[in-house]
N, C-alpha and C positions, 0 to 999 in steps of 0.2 A: 505495500502500500504507500504510495507515494504522496506527502503532505504539498497539500497546493496551498496558495497564494493566499490563499483564504481559512485558513487555521492561524489559530490565536492564539496567544495562555493568558489566563487570572487567576494569583493567588489568591486561597483559599487558609479553611483556619487550617487546614490538616498539610496544606503542600502548594503543587502546583495542579490547576486542571488540564492537561492541553487537548482542543477542538481541531481537528483535521478532517479534510474531507479527503475520500480513497480514490478507487477507481469506481467507472463509473456512478460519479457523486454523490455517493455513498458517503454519509458520515460517521466519526466514529472521537471518541473522547477519551483521553490516557490521564489519569492521574499521579500525583506521584508523588514523592519528597519535597527534593526539587532538580528544577530545572535547568540543565547546562546550556547559555547557546554562545553555538561558534561560527563568528563569522569570517574564520579561513584564515591563512594567511596568505604575508605579503612579503616580496624580499627585501631584505633589508641595504639598500645600495641608497643611499642619500649622500651618505657622508663617505663614501670611495675615492670622490673626486676623481668620477672619471672620466669626465671634459678636459682632463688637463693633460689625457692622455687618446685625446680624438673620440673617445663613445660616450655615445647615449642610449639610455633607459627606453625601453619603449610606454607606451599611457600606462603599461602596469605595473612599469617597475623593473622588470627585468635587463639583464642585461640581453640582449640581438649577440646569439653563433652558430653554426652551420649546423652540420651532423657530427663534426669531429671537435665542436665546441670552443670550435676558434673565430675570436671578434673581428671588428674589420680592421684591429691596429692589429701590428704587421710584431707575430710573437709574442702574441696577449690571446689567454684561454681563460672564458669563465664557464666554473662547472657547478652539482649542484643546485641549490634554493636560489639564486641570485639568478640564473634562465630557465630556460622553458620546460614544460612534463612534473611529474610526483616529484611533491621535495619530500622526500623519504630518502633515506643515511646506505641503504644500499645500490640508491641510483648513486647519488654523489660520489660514489666509491668506485664502481665501475666508470663515473667518467673519469675518473681520476687517472685510474690506471690506465685510461684508451689514451688520457693525455701524455703523460708518463713515456708510453710505447712510442708515443708519435713523434714527441722531440728526440724517443732515444733512435728514431729514422724506423719504426716498424711500421705494418698497414695494420692496424685492425678493425674491431666492429663492435659496435653497440646497437644490438636491437631493440628497439624502444619497443617493439609490441608482443614481444616475450616478457620484458621486463616485470616482475608481478609486482602491483599495485596490495597493499595493504590497510585498513582501521582495525587497530586496534580495541574494539568496541569488543564489548560484553553483551551476542557473541560475537568471533570476529566476522570479519569480512575482507574475502582478499579474491583477485581477480588476473589473467595475464593474457595478451591477445581480445581478441573485436569481443564486442558486446555485439545482442542480437540487432538493432536499434541502427550502430553501423554496419552492418549485414545488408540487412535489405537497402539504405542510403545503398549502395553497392551495388544490390540488386545480385546479390551471393547465393546463389541457390544452397540452403546447407539443411544441417536436418539436427536435431537436440537429443540429449536424453540426460534423464533427469532424475537427482535416486535419495532419496531420506536416513539421514544421519538416524531416525527412527527407526530403520529396521536395522539397523547394524549393530552387534552384538556390544561394541569395546566401549561405545556413547551412553548404551544404554547402564551400563553398568554404575559408573560415576555421576549418573542423570545430569551431561551433556550428549541429549536425543535433538537439540532444537535444530534445524537450519537440514542445509542439502547441497546438493555438491551437480551443476547441472555444466553439463559439456556441448560446445559446438560444435561441428563439423562439416566440411563441405559437401552437398549427397551426395557428389559423382565418384571427386575420388577418397573420400574416406576421412582427406588434414585436420587435424583438429586445430581449428577457427580460434576456440575459445574457450572459458574452464572459470566459470565465477561460482568460488564461496562461502556460503552461510554457516558457518556454526564455530564450536569449539575447535583452537587449532589451527583456526582455517590458512594463519602464514607460516604453517610447517605445510601443510598438504598442499600448496600451492607452490612450490618449489618442484613437485614432481609435471606441473602444467606447464610450468617454463621451462624446460628443462625438452621434454615432447612438442611445444613451439616451436625451441631453438634445433632441433633437428626437424622440425618437419616433419613427422612425426604422426601415424595415423590413429585411429581412434580403436581399432581395432588391435593396435599396435603394444597400446595399453590391456586392453579385453584378454588378452592371452598372456600375459603377463605373471605369474601368480603371487599373488600378495600373499602377506601373511597377516593369520590368523586368529586369535580375536584382532586385528587394528579398523583403526582408521581409515589408515589407506586406500582401503578396501571399497571405501563408499566411492573414492576415485574411480578401480576398477569397474565397479556394479553400475557407473552414468556413463563410461566410456561401450557397458552392454547394451546398455535401456534405448544407445542411439539404435540398436535394429531391434527393442524389443525383448532381451535375452537375459537379463537381470535377473540372475541366479535367486535371490533373497530376497524377492520380494512378491 
């Protein structure tokens, strides 16, 4: 369910009541003790004196760079939270490695499509690759497979059975195009999807790979099997 622009909050004696609209105009009410409102983050570039080396920031405060994180100033690179892309430590780290290798005369590459995105909430949210909206906009013919943690024994044991894994794959070639996870340890599980995307693996590659039982990783395999309606445990 998506919070619409019509959503609003109201402080009550018990805490905070949030009213928001879901899909197809349905209205929902959530009461909680506290509400954290996040308006996002911005790059901290104002005091870098970029103009002194001939650099300008864009309308959002980021330093423009090319695919190799090079700026328009010769020999100057920018990485991490001051450039485009997700503000995540692993993204900055990989960009730093790429720039160091470039300076050393190597020819590295960094695939942002396979880079995992993570939201460290409870439950966690993680994804890599394309979304359904992106694939539809591209006119890509794709198929989906989804499997819930509620059907996984390892998730049921500690009571962390909320959420699911959804896998998107090309309808003809079976190439994995995107993986989306909502659930406990999503930040750990998404690494398998990132590796699959990096190697342009087919969903069948994951479906035919034996995963340990019981483990949360089985849900990734089940989602791959679900693409062909072959899930084993539902």
